[in-house]
C-alpha positions as CSV (number, residue, x, y, z in Angstrom):
1,M,-62.1,22.7,47.8
2,I,-63.9,19.4,48.8
3,G,-66.6,17.9,46.3
4,P,-68.6,16.7,44.9
5,A,-70.4,20.1,43.6
6,R,-73.5,20.1,41.8
7,L,-73.9,22.8,38.9
8,A,-76.7,23.5,36.7
9,L,-76.1,24.7,33.0
10,V,-78.6,27.2,31.7
11,P,-78.6,28.7,28.1
12,Q,-77.6,32.5,28.2
13,G,-76.9,34.5,25.1
14,H,-75.0,32.4,22.4
15,G,-73.5,30.1,25.3
16,L,-73.9,28.6,28.5
17,A,-74.0,29.9,32.0
18,I,-73.8,27.8,35.3
19,Q,-75.7,28.2,38.5
20,G,-74.1,26.8,41.8
21,L,-70.5,28.2,41.6
22,G,-68.6,29.9,44.2
23,A,-69.6,27.8,47.2
24,Q,-66.3,27.2,49.3
25,A,-65.6,24.2,51.2
26,P,-65.0,25.1,54.7
27,V,-61.3,24.5,54.9
28,A,-60.1,27.5,56.7
29,G,-63.0,26.7,59.4
30,L,-61.3,23.3,59.7
31,M,-57.9,24.8,60.5
32,L,-58.5,27.9,62.6
33,G,-57.6,27.2,66.2
34,R,-55.9,24.1,65.9
35,R,-52.3,23.5,66.8
36,V,-49.9,23.7,63.9
37,E,-49.0,19.9,64.3
38,E,-52.7,18.9,63.8
39,V,-53.1,21.2,60.8
40,A,-49.8,19.5,59.3
41,R,-51.6,16.2,59.7
42,L,-55.1,17.3,58.6
43,L,-54.6,19.2,55.5
44,P,-52.5,16.6,53.5
45,A,-55.0,13.8,54.6
46,L,-58.0,16.1,53.3
47,F,-56.4,16.3,50.0
48,G,-54.7,12.9,49.6
49,L,-54.4,13.0,45.7
50,C,-52.0,16.2,46.2
51,R,-50.5,15.3,49.5
52,S,-46.9,16.4,48.2
53,V,-48.3,19.8,47.4
54,Q,-50.1,20.3,50.7
55,E,-46.8,19.2,52.7
56,T,-44.7,21.6,50.6
57,A,-47.0,24.6,50.9
58,L,-47.5,23.9,54.7
59,A,-43.6,23.8,55.2
60,M,-42.9,26.9,53.4
61,A,-45.7,28.9,54.7
62,L,-44.4,28.1,58.0
63,D,-40.8,29.1,56.8
64,Q,-39.5,25.5,57.1
65,P,-37.4,23.4,54.9
66,A,-39.3,22.2,52.0
67,P,-39.7,18.4,51.6
68,D,-37.8,16.8,48.7
69,P,-39.2,18.1,45.5
70,A,-39.1,14.6,43.6
71,A,-42.2,13.5,45.4
72,L,-43.8,16.7,44.0
73,R,-42.4,16.1,40.6
74,R,-43.6,12.6,40.5
75,D,-47.3,13.3,41.4
76,M,-47.3,16.1,38.8
77,I,-46.2,13.6,36.2
78,R,-48.8,11.0,37.5
79,D,-51.6,13.3,37.2
80,H,-50.6,14.4,33.7
81,L,-50.4,10.7,32.5
82,A,-53.7,9.7,34.3
83,K,-55.5,12.4,32.2
84,F,-53.9,11.3,28.7
85,C,-53.9,7.6,29.3
86,L,-57.0,7.0,31.5
87,H,-59.4,9.8,32.1
88,L,-59.8,11.5,28.7
89,P,-59.7,8.4,26.7
90,R,-62.5,7.0,28.7
91,R,-64.7,10.2,28.2
92,L,-63.7,10.3,24.5
93,G,-64.5,6.5,23.8
94,L,-60.8,5.9,23.1
95,P,-58.9,2.9,24.3
96,V,-57.2,3.6,27.6
97,Q,-53.2,3.2,27.7
98,P,-51.1,1.7,30.3
99,L,-48.7,4.2,31.8
100,P,-45.5,3.9,30.4
101,A,-42.9,1.7,32.3
102,G,-40.8,3.7,34.5
103,W,-42.8,6.7,34.2
104,A,-42.0,7.8,38.0
105,E,-38.6,8.3,37.1
106,G,-39.0,10.5,34.1
107,G,-36.2,11.0,31.9
108,A,-35.9,11.2,28.1
109,A,-37.6,8.1,27.2
110,L,-41.0,9.6,29.0
111,Q,-40.3,12.7,27.4
112,Q,-40.4,11.0,23.9
113,A,-43.4,9.0,24.6
114,V,-45.6,11.9,25.5
115,P,-46.4,13.0,22.1
116,G,-47.6,9.4,21.0
117,L,-49.7,9.3,24.3
118,A,-51.4,12.6,23.9
119,A,-51.9,12.6,20.0
120,P,-55.2,10.4,20.0
121,V,-56.7,12.7,22.8
122,M,-55.7,15.8,21.0
123,A,-57.0,14.8,17.7
124,A,-60.4,13.8,19.3
125,V,-60.7,16.9,21.1
126,A,-59.8,19.0,18.1
127,Q,-62.7,17.4,16.2
128,A,-65.2,17.7,19.2
129,F,-64.6,21.4,19.4
130,A,-65.0,24.0,16.7
131,P,-62.6,27.0,16.6
132,G,-64.1,29.7,19.0
133,E,-66.0,27.2,21.1
134,A,-65.2,27.0,24.8
135,V,-62.6,29.6,24.6
136,S,-61.8,32.4,27.3
137,Q,-60.0,35.5,27.8
138,L,-59.0,36.0,31.4
139,P,-55.8,38.0,32.9
140,A,-53.1,35.6,34.3
141,M,-53.5,35.2,38.1
142,V,-51.1,37.9,40.0
143,D,-52.7,37.8,43.5
144,P,-53.9,34.3,44.4
145,F,-56.2,35.4,47.2
146,A,-57.9,38.1,44.8
147,K,-61.7,37.6,44.4
148,T,-61.6,38.8,40.9
149,P,-61.5,36.1,38.0
150,S,-58.1,35.3,36.9
151,E,-56.5,32.2,35.1
152,N,-54.5,29.9,37.5
153,S,-53.8,27.3,34.9
154,L,-51.0,25.3,33.0
155,A,-51.6,27.2,30.1
156,S,-50.5,30.6,32.5
157,R,-47.3,28.5,33.3
158,H,-46.4,28.1,29.7
159,A,-47.6,31.4,28.2
160,G,-45.5,32.4,25.3
161,H,-44.5,28.9,24.3
162,P,-44.5,28.7,20.3
163,R,-46.5,25.4,20.6
164,L,-49.1,27.0,22.8
165,R,-49.4,30.2,21.1
166,A,-50.0,28.0,17.8
167,A,-52.8,26.2,19.7
168,Q,-54.2,29.4,20.7
169,A,-54.6,30.8,17.1
170,Q,-58.1,29.2,17.2
171,G,-58.8,30.5,20.5
172,H,-57.8,30.0,24.0
173,G,-59.9,26.9,24.5
174,P,-59.8,23.0,25.3
175,L,-57.0,22.2,22.8
176,A,-54.9,24.9,23.9
177,H,-55.1,23.5,27.6
178,L,-54.1,20.2,26.5
179,V,-51.1,21.5,24.6
180,A,-50.3,23.3,28.0
181,R,-50.5,19.9,29.8
182,V,-48.3,18.2,27.2
183,L,-45.7,21.0,27.8
184,D,-45.7,20.5,31.4
185,L,-45.3,16.7,31.3
186,E,-42.6,17.0,28.8
187,A,-40.7,19.4,31.0
188,L,-41.3,17.4,34.2
189,A,-39.9,14.2,32.4
190,L,-36.7,16.2,32.0
191,G,-36.7,17.3,35.7
192,Q,-37.8,20.9,34.8
193,M,-40.3,22.4,37.0
194,P,-41.0,25.9,38.7
195,S,-39.5,26.0,42.2
196,P,-41.9,26.6,45.1
197,L,-41.6,30.2,46.4
198,R,-42.3,31.8,49.7
199,L,-43.1,35.4,49.4
200,P,-42.2,38.4,51.9
201,D,-45.9,38.1,53.3
202,G,-45.3,34.4,54.1
203,T,-47.4,33.2,51.2
204,A,-46.2,29.7,50.0
205,L,-46.7,29.4,46.1
206,V,-46.4,25.6,45.2
207,P,-46.6,24.5,41.5
208,C,-49.1,21.7,41.0
209,S,-50.6,19.6,38.2
210,R,-53.3,22.1,37.6
211,G,-51.5,25.6,38.2
212,V,-50.4,27.0,41.5
213,C,-51.6,26.4,45.1
214,A,-51.2,29.2,47.5
215,L,-51.2,29.0,51.3
216,R,-50.8,31.6,54.2
217,L,-50.7,31.2,57.7
218,R,-50.7,33.1,60.9
219,V,-49.8,31.6,64.1
220,A,-49.7,32.6,67.6
221,G,-48.5,30.3,70.4
222,G,-48.6,27.3,68.2
223,I,-52.1,27.8,67.2
224,V,-53.1,28.5,63.8
225,T,-54.9,31.9,63.9
226,G,-55.2,32.7,60.1
227,F,-55.4,30.4,57.3
228,D,-55.8,31.6,53.5
229,R,-55.6,29.1,50.7
230,A,-56.2,29.5,47.1
231,T,-55.9,26.4,44.3
232,P,-56.3,26.3,40.7
233,T,-59.8,24.8,41.3
234,D,-60.8,27.7,43.3
235,H,-60.0,30.0,40.5
236,L,-61.5,27.7,38.0
237,L,-64.8,27.4,39.9
238,M,-65.2,31.1,41.0
239,P,-68.0,33.2,39.5
240,G,-66.7,34.5,36.1
241,G,-63.8,32.1,36.5
242,L,-62.2,30.0,33.8
243,L,-65.2,27.4,33.6
244,A,-67.9,30.0,33.6
245,A,-65.8,32.0,30.9
246,S,-65.3,29.0,28.9
247,L,-68.9,27.7,29.0
248,A,-70.1,31.2,28.0
249,T,-68.6,30.5,24.5
250,L,-70.0,27.1,24.2
251,P,-73.2,27.1,21.9
252,A,-76.2,26.1,24.2
253,D,-77.1,23.3,21.8
254,R,-73.5,21.7,22.4
255,A,-74.0,21.3,26.1
256,G,-73.1,17.7,25.7
257,L,-69.6,18.7,25.4
258,A,-69.6,20.4,29.0
259,P,-68.6,17.4,30.8
260,L,-65.5,16.8,28.3
261,L,-64.7,20.5,29.0
262,V,-64.7,19.9,32.5
263,D,-62.3,17.0,32.3
264,I,-60.1,19.1,30.2
265,L,-59.9,21.9,32.8
266,D,-59.5,19.5,35.4
267,P,-61.1,20.6,38.8
268,C,-59.6,18.7,41.6
269,I,-63.3,17.7,42.8
270,A,-66.0,15.9,41.1
271,L,-68.8,18.1,39.5
272,Q,-72.0,16.9,38.6
273,L,-73.4,18.8,35.8
274,E,-77.3,19.1,35.4
275,G,-78.8,20.1,32.0
276,A,-75.6,18.6,30.0
277,A,-77.3,16.4,27.4
278,H,-75.4,13.4,26.1
279,A,-73.3,14.6,22.9
């Protein structure tokens, strides 16, 4: 999806509903009818912040050798660190922190630094949201192209981890999503990441810093005749998806927390929230 997107928050029941979800950027329309080589140049350019994800997905969807996974791992580490060191501290009024020296190489030093980087953010988020606020109960994604709501997130990737389950004792909400990000960053620092997969139908499933990106192409005579793409942001923002489900349990008089919730759930596009008063 390409942003920004404008959403309106409205009270509904004991929580909040959103209007304006589900509008898809015309990515498929931009790719259909083009030569494969042109699509291979255009798609990573459109989504430059996750270029390594797009390049890996394209190669695997075309049944070509995947690029060196080092770039994908580095981009995921960068995204996680930026969230804990820069973006969330700014949102929470905390001091921003420099990214650790040598972060791109990962290693035990980075793994050991993660708890200290994340602790102030997690403490502030735990204070901001009461237990049971902004929580959701969606099934984990099985079919990436299904139009029914499911969760495609880092929490799905680390489901069952004891630290995540402990955080979920107060609901599958903002703190649990941050714990999942910590777990992902610690694993990446030590070189542990899910391997990209190519399914029998040609769908490429590529891990990214928000969940899993799926891409499926059909090609005839070197021309792209079919293009299916689904990202964590698509699942997050679909009607009834993770953002809608989480806001439904955020009290209407706490709408000022909606921008923080969005930052934690982390769509890859900018969202303009109307009706979110300052906290």
